[in-house]
N, C-alpha and C positions, 0 to 999 in steps of 0.2 A: 760436358758440355753447356748442355742448359742451365749451369750456377755462373755459365762466364756471360750470359745474355744480361742487360740492362732492363728491369721490369719497371718502367714507366710509374714513378709514384701513385699519379692520376689513376692507373689504370688497376681498379681492383676488379680480378675475374668475378667474383660473384654482382658485382654492378653490373658488367658487361653480358652476363648471362640474364639478369631482369631485362636490360635493353634488346636482347635476343629475342629473349621471347615474346616483347609487346610487340617487335618489329612482328615477328611471324603471327601473332594475334591478331595484329592489324590487315595485314593480309590477308587473313583467313576470314575476317569478317567482310572484307570487300568481295570476296568471292562468295560468302554465303548469301550476301545481299539479294545477286542475282544469279545464283548459282545453274540454275537449270537454262536459263538464254545463256550463258557465255559458253556452256558445255554445248548446247544446241547448235550455236555459231559453228564450234569444232569440228562435229560433225559434219554439218552441211559441207563446210568447204573440205572437209577429206572426200565426200560422195562427189559432190561436182568438180573434183580434181583441182580444185584452188591449190590446195597442199601440196607439194610435191610426194608422192606415191612411194619412194623410196625411204624418204626421211619421217613419213608421218604413214604408216600403215592403219590398216583399221585395227586388226589386232593388238598391237602397241596403243594405237591410241585409246582401245577399250579397256584396255591395261591402267592406260597414266589417268584416265577418268575414274577409273574405280581408286586409285591411290585419292584422288581429287576430294572424291564424295566421302571415304573413310577420315582425312584429317577435318573437312569443313563442316559435317552432320555429324560426327561422331567423334569430334576432338582426338583423331587419334595421331599418329606420326607424320611429321611434316613430308610429303612427297620426296622422292630422291632428285639429288641435284639436278640429271638429267631430264626430269619432267618439269620444275619450275624454268630450266634453260629454253627446252622446247614449248612450252606452253606461255613464254615471255612475250610481249609486244616483239620484242626486237627479234627471239628466236622464230616468231611466226613470220615475220617480214622477211628474214633471210630462209626461210623454207617454203616458200610459194613457187610455183610454176610461173616461166616468163609471160608476162604482160598481165598477171593477173596480181589482185588487190588482197591481201592479208587481212582477216577477219578483225574487229576494231572491239575494245570492252575494257570497261575498268578492271576489270580482275586481270585481264592481260597485263596491264600497266604496273598493277600491284605486285606481281612478280618481277618487273624491271627493277620496280624498287627495293624489293626484296633480297634480289641478290646482290645490288650493289649496298645494301645493308650489312648483309652477311659477311661479304668480302672484308668489309673496313672493320667489322669484329671479329678479329681474329682469335677467336676463345681457345680453340685447340691447344694452340703454342702458349697463350698466356695461362692456361693451366697449367700445363706440363711444366712450364718454369715456377708456378706457384707451388706445386705438388714438390719438385725438386726441391726448392729451398726448404718448404717444410720438413721433407726428409733428412736433407743436410743438417739442419739445426736440430731435430730428432737423433740424429747420430752422433753429430758432436756430444751431445748430452750423456748420451749412454758410454761414450768414451770415457766422457769425464767423470762420471759416478766410478766406474772402474778403472779407472786411470791407467788408460791404453791409449798407444800412440801407434797409429802406423807408418808407412814408408811417407806417403802425401806428408803427413804431419811433420817429419822431420824437415822436409823441406821448407813448408810455409812455415813453421816455427824459426827455421833460420832465415828466412827472408825478413819476417817481422822485427827480428833481433838487429840485421844489416839495416833495417831501415828506421831504427830508434835511435834515440840519442847516442847509445853508447855505442852504434853500429859502424863506424870510423876505426874504434880501437879493435873490435872484435876482429873488423878487415886485414887490420895490420898483423894480429895476432896469426890469422889464418894464411897472410902472405908469408911471415917469418918460416911457420913450418912447412910450409908447401907455396915455393917463391914460384915454380914454372908447371904450370897444367897442360897437358895434351889431352883434348876431347877427340876420341875419332867418332865417327858416323853421326858429326853436328847436327846434321839436318832431322833428326830425332830427337832434339832437346825443345821442352817446352818451355813456353813463358818463365815460369817461377825459376826453373833451373838455371836458365840463362841470365835473368835479373839477376840473382846470387853470384854466376860469375862475373857478368860485368862490375857489379858493385866490389866485389874483392878484387878485380886484376885490371879491367880494361884502364890502359892508360896509366897505368902504376911503374914508377922507375925501378930498374933491376928485378922486374918480373918478366914471365913468359907465358903467353897466355895462346894456345896453339888451336884454332878449331877448324877438325879436319872433314869435311862432308863433300856430298855430290848436291849441286844446287838442284839437279836435274830430279833426284830424288824426295828432294822438298816438299813436289807436289803429291807424293804418293799419303793424301793421310789414312790409308788402309794400312799403311804400316804402321802409324804412330806417330809421323812427319808432321812438323809445323810448318807451312810457308812461312808465316808472317812473322815468326821468330827468326829465321834464316832470314829474312830483308832485311830485319832491323839489324842484326849482327852485323849485315852485309855494310850497312849505313854507316853503323858506329865504327868501323872499323877503317875507315874513309878508303883509300889508294892502295892497301897493305895487303893483297890479295895474290894467290901465287896459285896458277894451273899448272896440272901434270899433263905435259904436251905430249905423251905417246899412251898409246893404247897397248897394252902387253896381253891382253886375253883375246882378241879376235883377231880374225883376219885382215889383210889389208883391203879384199874386196869389201866385205860389208864394214870398214872404218869408213872407207870412201863413200860407201850406199849411204850411210846414216851423215858424213858431212853433207855430202848434195840434198838431201831432203832437208834435214833443220837449218843448212845455209838460204835455201830458198825460202825456209818458212821463219827465218828471223828479217828478211825484209817487210815482213806483214807488220801493219801499226802497231798491233798487240806485240808483235817480238814472238820468236819461237817459242815459247811457255806461258804466253798470253798474259806477261807481267810486264809489258813494254822493253824498255832496257834493262830494267831492275835484275833480271837473269840472263845475263848475253850467252847466245852459243857462242863456243871458241871450235875453229877446226883443230885437230888431233892429228897427228902421224899417228904410226904403228909401227912397233918393233917385230921386223921380219923374222921369217923362219915357220909361221904359222901353217903355210900351205897352202891348197887351193882347193876350192869345190869343185871339182870334175866330172860330166854327165855325158855320155857318147863322143868322148873326145874335146869335149869344148868346155871351157874356163867360165865358170858362170859367175853371175853378179853374187854379192853378198846378200843381196835383199830382192826378194820377189812380191810382189802386192797382186794377188788375184781379187778381178770384181766380178761380182755375182751376176750374169743375166737374167735382165728382168725387163720386163714390159709396163708392169703396176707393180703395188707397193706388196711387200711380201710379209705376212705371217710371220713370228718367232718362231712358234712351236708347230706342230701339226704334221703330217705325213708330208706336204711339200713346204713346209717351214724353212727360216733361214737356218736354221741349227741342225734341220735333218739333212738340208740339202748342201751345206757345209761342211758337212761331218764325212757325206759320201766322198766330193770332191778329194777333200784332204785325205780319206782312207785310200782312194784310188792311186792318188797320186806316189804316197808310200809304198804301196804295191807295186808300182810300175819300178821306181828307183829302185828295192829289194829284189827285184826279177832282174834289172839290168846287170845289179852287182853280183850277181852271180853266176852272171856266163862266163866264160873263156876265151879271152881275157876280161875280167872286168870292165864293164862299161860305168860303174858310178860310183864314186868315192874320191878319198881326200890323197892329193899329190904335193910332197913336199914345194918349196918355191922354186928348189934348187935342180927341180927332175924328180929322176928315182920312177921306182914303180908305183902302181897307185895300190894303194889301199882299198879294198873294198867295203862299201859301207855296210853294215851288221845294225839289225834291229834296237841293240842298245845305244849306238851313236843317237839316236831319235828322239828326240822330247817333242810333247805335244803340250802347250800350255792353255789350263780353261780357268773359269772363274769357279766353278763349282759343280756340284753330282750331276746335274744336271747334262752338262758339256761333256761331262765326262764320262757318263753315261752314252751318249751320244756316239762320239767318234770312238769308244770302245765297242760298242755293238756295231759299227758299220766297218772296223777292223777284223773283229773276230768272224764277221759274214765272210770274209776274205781270207780267212786261216791265218792272220796276224795275230800272234800273242801280245797282249798289253800287260802293264800292272799299272796300279793306280797308285798315287802318290798323294798326301793331304795331311796336314799339321792341324786337322781340324776334328775331323769322323771319329767319333767313338766306336769302339766295337762293340758297346751295347746298342748302337744303333741300329745292328745288320740285323738280319732275318734267322741268322743264326741263334742268335742270344733269345728271340723269341721262341724259337723251336727250342731250345736249350732248357728255357723256364717250363715249357711243356712237358719235356721228358723226366725233367724232376720231378714237379708234382705228381707224376704218373709212379715214378720209383718211391716217393714218399708215402703213398697210400694207392699200390697196387689192387686194392680191392674194390676200387672207386672206378664205376665202370666209365664214368662221363671222362674223369682223367685220363681213364688207360687209351679210352678211343681217339681224344684231341691228340694224345702222344703219338701214335701209330701213325695217323694222319700227317704228321709234320713233313714239311719236305728235306729235312734232313735224313730220314728214315726211309725216304722216297718208296713205300710200298705202292704196289699198284692198285690200282681201283679194285679189281678182280678179287685180291687178297683181302683187301678191308671188309667188303662184300663179304666176304666167309667168314669172318668173324658172327656176322648177325644171321648167317644160315648152322652154322658149324660149331655148335657148345664144344665139343674138343679142341677143337682149334683154336677157339679162346679161352680155357683153362689154361691151354700151353701159353698162351702168353699172359695171363696172368701170373701163373708161376714163374715163368721168365721174370717179368718184373720184381717179384716176390725175391728174388736171387740175386736183382741188382741192390733192392732196399737192405738187404743182409750185408754185401759186398762193401753198402754207402756204411752203414753202422758200425762195420768191423775193421776196415780198413781204410776208409774215408773217399772222399767224391772221386780224386783223380783215377785210382784203380775200378770204380765204379764205373765212370764214363769210358774208359779203354775198353773194357769189357761191353759194355753195352756198344758202342759203335762198331767193334771188331765183328760181337755177332750178328748184327745187320749190315754187315760188307761195305758199312759206310764209306771208309778211305777208298778204297778198288772202286767203286760206285763213282764217287765225285772228281777221283782223276779220269776218270773217262769223259765226264763233262764238259764243258766250254770255259766255265769258272769255276772249275772245281777244285782249283788249288788254292782261290781265297777264301773259299767256303771251307777247306781243310785249316789254312790259317787261324781263320777265326775260330773254329772251335777249339783247337788248340790254346790259342789265346785266351780263350774264355773259361778254358780247364783249367790252367794256369791262375787264374785271377780269382778262380771261386776257391781253388783250393789253399790258396794265401788269406780269401776273406775267411773260410772254415775256422783258420787258426783262432779268432776273436769270436767267435760264434758258436751258441750253442743249439746245437741239435739241426736236424734237415729242415725244416720248417724255416727257423731262423736263416738260413742258408738262404732257401727259395725267397723269401719275404726282402733280403737284400738284392737278390737278382732282379726280381720287380721291380727295386725302387731306382736302379741303376737305369733299367731298360726305359722306365717311367722319365728317367730324366738324366739324359746320356748328355749333357751338356759341358761334365769335366773337361778341362784341358790339361788333364793331370797325363804325363808322358806316359804310363801304364794302360790307358785306355785308349792312346789313339791306334788305329788301324796299323798293324805291320805289315810289313812288305813281303809278300807271300812266296818269294823265288829270287835267285840273286842268278838267275839265268840269261839268256842274252834276249829281253823283251824290250819292244817299246815304249817307254816312260811316258804316262800321262799323268801330268803335275799340276797342280792348284797356283795360281800366281802368286799366293801368298808365301807358299814354301819355296819357292823357286824361282830366279830370275829366266833360269835357262842358260845362264855364262857359261856352266860347265858339261855343256851338250854340243857335242859338233853341228849338229842340226836341228832346227828348230823350228815347229810349226807351231801358229798362232791363228786355228782356223776359224776362231767365233770373235 
């Protein structure tokens, strides 16, 4: 994205840096000329309650003054941004108590000027653009030297060829070979791709260009969508637009709820999707037969919105934070519905539109959509406390980022060098083995017990060398009764799945590596940089049982699940 930004030719980042340093130095000299007097005024204003005690607490003020002193007298770093604001003339005026006059001094006004100058010199973004362009130039040069091309190069080279003098002839050749084009998920098309299709097909005789997409999804940048490309295509195609008039996936109640909400939003000056009338909302019908959501004998609406009761702002995290409160509320409602479903006759479930028996709600019918691991952890913890089992599905989490990978690394190091006391003790203390503290302490007191463990890990070393990593790990985990112990714990299935997954990947990697230490280095590198999106690294589903699904919005929109919660 930075490479698409237009950096004004007059804005040199190093010149901006010089101007920024000059502005900072000018402000510093202003403070230096009368530092003690400026600071004394601040202290007096705080002591005589001219300044609001909540905004200017004595300990905080002293910390700010310490930052000022280091900057002014020792030419240390510029104080933090909030210090500049608090001690500026404007900030002091806004921070005084009623009927009080803020202290005045040229140094405070110097901060007003400096804050404005720093805002005008948006140096961070300019340096990022400068670096991005330099990296792009070097990357292109490296590819040229190696005679290499990537997928993006194929697109940009075709675009340049179509823009050249022979572009019309090239477009005609492409149309002759492929007279009709159907582009599914068009909302994910980027500007380069659309420019190619436009030059080759748009408004050309005896050709077909069908762009199929969901304009509502075009606003999802996190999925790779490009709203401006979609809007350009909509404008270029005039009134040749066709909309699917029926929803085939959702219930009549849900479709009616969505129609009502977005129809009201469409009356807003900016439209339902914040682009005025460029993306209109169309009410849609529904293909019948999807049934109804019934609780305690009543057919419920398809969409329910909860409002968190509050009398003051709520923090996002923490014991009483927003995430925790919503997780507890959602978990309690899920438990209530599942309990109703288990009654005889069931009191929560799904019923066909034409009547018939009620199909009771099952845990696997429920999906909870979250943004990240923090939200997933909160709702899973709340459900676990209520004895409702869940499974977390994400397309981004690497198995090398889990605690089991770190424990496995310590175990492998001990198996490779069992005589190393430090390595062996670290392995025995891993959560995977789960040895009690009394047993670990025994190794420090009882030499025979310690030697027994050393000999045990020598045995694992021999098995590893003679039979391979997988047989060794199976023996080690079995000797310490790891599977049985983990299965008895709340999140044990997840841990076992991770261990088995890691063992398989170690076995695969061992084929191309020479010796135990090479495999240990490989595992350490994977743990240090677990960001790979390779399919084999993504966390596996621990169970196919009847569990509540916790899923990231990046993996699923929830359409395949009968009942969906979005608690956060």
